C-alpha positions as CSV (number, residue, x, y, z in Angstrom):
1,M,-82.8,-33.2,49.3
2,R,-82.2,-36.9,48.2
3,R,-86.1,-37.5,49.2
4,A,-87.2,-34.5,47.2
5,S,-85.7,-35.3,44.1
6,M,-87.1,-38.9,44.5
7,N,-90.8,-37.3,45.0
8,W,-90.2,-35.1,42.3
9,L,-89.9,-38.8,40.4
10,T,-92.4,-40.6,41.8
11,R,-94.9,-37.8,40.8
12,F,-93.7,-37.3,37.3
13,L,-93.5,-40.8,36.5
14,P,-97.3,-41.5,36.5
15,S,-98.4,-38.6,34.5
16,L,-95.7,-40.1,31.8
17,V,-97.4,-43.9,31.6
18,P,-100.7,-42.7,29.6
19,G,-98.2,-40.6,27.2
20,L,-96.4,-43.9,26.7
21,G,-99.4,-45.5,25.8
22,A,-100.0,-43.9,22.6
23,L,-96.6,-44.7,21.4
24,V,-98.1,-48.3,21.7
25,N,-100.5,-47.5,18.9
26,P,-99.4,-49.5,15.9
27,W,-101.0,-46.4,13.7
28,V,-98.4,-43.8,15.4
29,L,-95.6,-46.8,15.2
30,L,-96.0,-47.3,11.8
31,A,-96.4,-43.2,11.1
32,L,-93.0,-42.7,13.1
33,L,-91.4,-45.5,11.0
34,G,-91.9,-44.3,7.9
35,A,-90.8,-40.4,9.0
36,L,-87.4,-42.2,10.3
37,V,-87.1,-44.1,7.0
38,G,-88.4,-41.3,4.7
39,S,-85.4,-39.4,6.2
40,F,-82.9,-42.1,5.9
41,L,-83.3,-42.0,2.3
42,Y,-83.4,-38.7,1.6
43,G,-80.2,-38.2,3.0
44,L,-79.0,-41.0,0.9
45,H,-80.4,-38.9,-1.8
46,I,-78.7,-35.6,-0.4
47,G,-75.2,-37.3,0.3
48,N,-75.3,-38.8,-2.8
49,S,-75.6,-35.9,-5.0
50,R,-73.1,-34.2,-3.0
51,L,-70.8,-37.1,-3.7
52,E,-71.4,-37.0,-7.1
53,S,-70.2,-33.4,-7.6
54,Y,-67.8,-34.0,-5.9
55,Q,-66.3,-36.6,-8.1
56,L,-67.3,-33.9,-11.1
57,A,-65.2,-31.8,-9.4
58,V,-62.4,-33.9,-9.3
59,R,-62.7,-35.3,-12.3
60,A,-62.1,-32.0,-13.7
61,V,-59.5,-31.1,-11.8
62,G,-57.7,-34.3,-12.6
63,Q,-58.6,-33.6,-16.6
64,A,-57.1,-29.5,-16.4
65,Q,-53.5,-30.7,-14.7
66,E,-53.4,-33.3,-16.6
67,E,-53.5,-30.9,-19.7
68,R,-51.2,-28.7,-18.2
69,T,-48.7,-31.4,-17.4
70,A,-48.9,-32.3,-20.8
71,A,-47.9,-29.4,-22.4
72,N,-45.4,-28.9,-19.9
73,I,-43.6,-31.8,-21.0
74,K,-43.8,-30.6,-24.4
75,T,-42.5,-27.5,-23.6
76,D,-39.5,-29.2,-21.7
77,K,-38.5,-31.7,-24.8
78,A,-38.7,-28.5,-27.2
79,N,-36.2,-26.8,-25.0
80,K,-34.2,-29.9,-24.2
81,E,-34.0,-30.4,-28.0
82,A,-33.1,-27.0,-28.4
83,T,-30.5,-26.6,-25.9
84,D,-28.7,-29.9,-27.2
85,R,-28.4,-29.0,-30.6
86,A,-26.8,-25.4,-29.4
87,H,-24.7,-27.5,-27.4
88,K,-23.6,-30.3,-30.3
89,T,-23.1,-27.1,-32.5
90,K,-20.9,-24.8,-30.3
91,L,-19.2,-28.2,-29.1
92,A,-18.5,-29.4,-32.8
93,A,-16.9,-25.7,-33.3
94,A,-15.3,-25.7,-30.3
95,N,-13.5,-29.0,-31.3
96,R,-12.8,-27.7,-34.5
97,F,-10.8,-25.2,-33.5
98,A,-9.1,-27.5,-31.2
99,N,-7.9,-29.8,-33.7
100,A,-6.6,-27.0,-35.9
101,L,-4.8,-25.5,-33.2
102,A,-3.4,-28.9,-32.4
103,D,-2.3,-29.3,-35.9
104,Q,-1.2,-25.7,-36.3
105,L,0.8,-26.1,-32.9
106,R,2.0,-29.9,-34.2
107,K,3.8,-28.4,-37.7
108,A,6.7,-26.9,-38.1
109,P,6.4,-23.0,-38.4
110,S,9.0,-21.1,-40.0
111,G,11.2,-19.9,-37.1
112,G,10.2,-23.0,-34.6
113,F,10.0,-22.9,-30.5
114,V,13.6,-22.6,-29.8
115,P,15.6,-19.7,-31.2
116,A,18.4,-19.9,-33.6
117,A,21.7,-20.5,-32.4
118,P,24.1,-17.4,-32.1
119,A,26.3,-16.8,-35.5
120,G,29.7,-17.6,-33.6
121,A,28.9,-21.1,-31.7
122,P,31.0,-24.2,-32.7
123,S,28.3,-26.5,-33.5
124,P,24.6,-24.8,-34.0
125,D,22.8,-28.0,-33.6
126,R,23.7,-28.5,-30.0
127,A,23.9,-25.9,-27.5
128,C,23.3,-28.1,-24.2
129,F,20.3,-30.4,-25.8
130,D,19.2,-31.5,-28.8
131,R,17.5,-28.8,-31.0
132,S,15.4,-31.2,-33.0
133,Q,14.3,-33.3,-29.8
134,L,13.7,-29.9,-28.0
135,D,11.9,-28.5,-31.1
136,G,9.5,-31.4,-31.1
137,A,8.8,-32.0,-27.5
138,L,7.9,-28.5,-27.4
139,R,5.4,-28.7,-30.2
140,N,4.1,-31.8,-28.4
141,F,3.9,-30.0,-25.2
142,A,1.6,-26.7,-26.8
143,A,-0.6,-29.5,-28.3
144,D,-1.3,-30.8,-25.7
145,T,-1.8,-28.1,-23.7
146,A,-4.0,-26.5,-26.3
147,G,-6.3,-30.1,-26.0
148,L,-6.3,-29.6,-22.5
149,I,-8.0,-26.2,-22.7
150,A,-10.1,-27.2,-25.5
151,E,-11.3,-29.7,-23.2
152,G,-11.8,-26.8,-20.1
153,D,-13.7,-25.0,-23.4
154,R,-16.2,-28.6,-23.8
155,A,-16.8,-28.3,-20.3
156,I,-17.5,-24.8,-20.5
157,I,-20.1,-25.1,-23.5
158,G,-21.3,-28.3,-21.7
159,L,-21.8,-26.5,-18.4
160,D,-23.4,-23.0,-20.1
161,A,-25.8,-25.5,-22.0
162,S,-26.9,-27.2,-18.9
163,K,-27.4,-23.9,-17.2
164,N,-29.6,-22.6,-20.2
165,W,-31.7,-25.9,-20.1
166,I,-32.4,-25.2,-16.2
167,T,-33.3,-21.6,-16.6
168,N,-35.4,-22.2,-19.6
169,Q,-37.2,-24.7,-17.3
170,R,-37.9,-22.4,-14.4
171,K,-39.5,-19.9,-16.8
């Protein structure tokens, strides 16, 4: 088997040698070199034009994205400013209400927090406690409780403003 493949090769090589002699001709070599250089330069030209068209497409997409980003930033800033204005307005109203309530609770209403002593009591100012101190303490407690409630209201207003802002962000 090995000898058969060698016979085929020995018969083929002498017929190939005259064909190789034609490649040694300088005009044929010059034509082959010209075709090779021409195809290389044509490939460069095609590749360069494809690169330029790709760069233009990327530049156009980039500009469009920058415009969308600028519009989103502008919308987000407007949304934040509107949310901040609404938050400040609601917070100011809550603070006014809390301050008015605390002032009202600290002032002595006509009846007071402590009920009046019974008519037949030996000392109407004392019934196991100092009436004025207890009444003052209860007023301060009520005012401080109103302040605590107002603080919770302010926190709720802040959280609502944050929720509204994030909801508008997602639209």
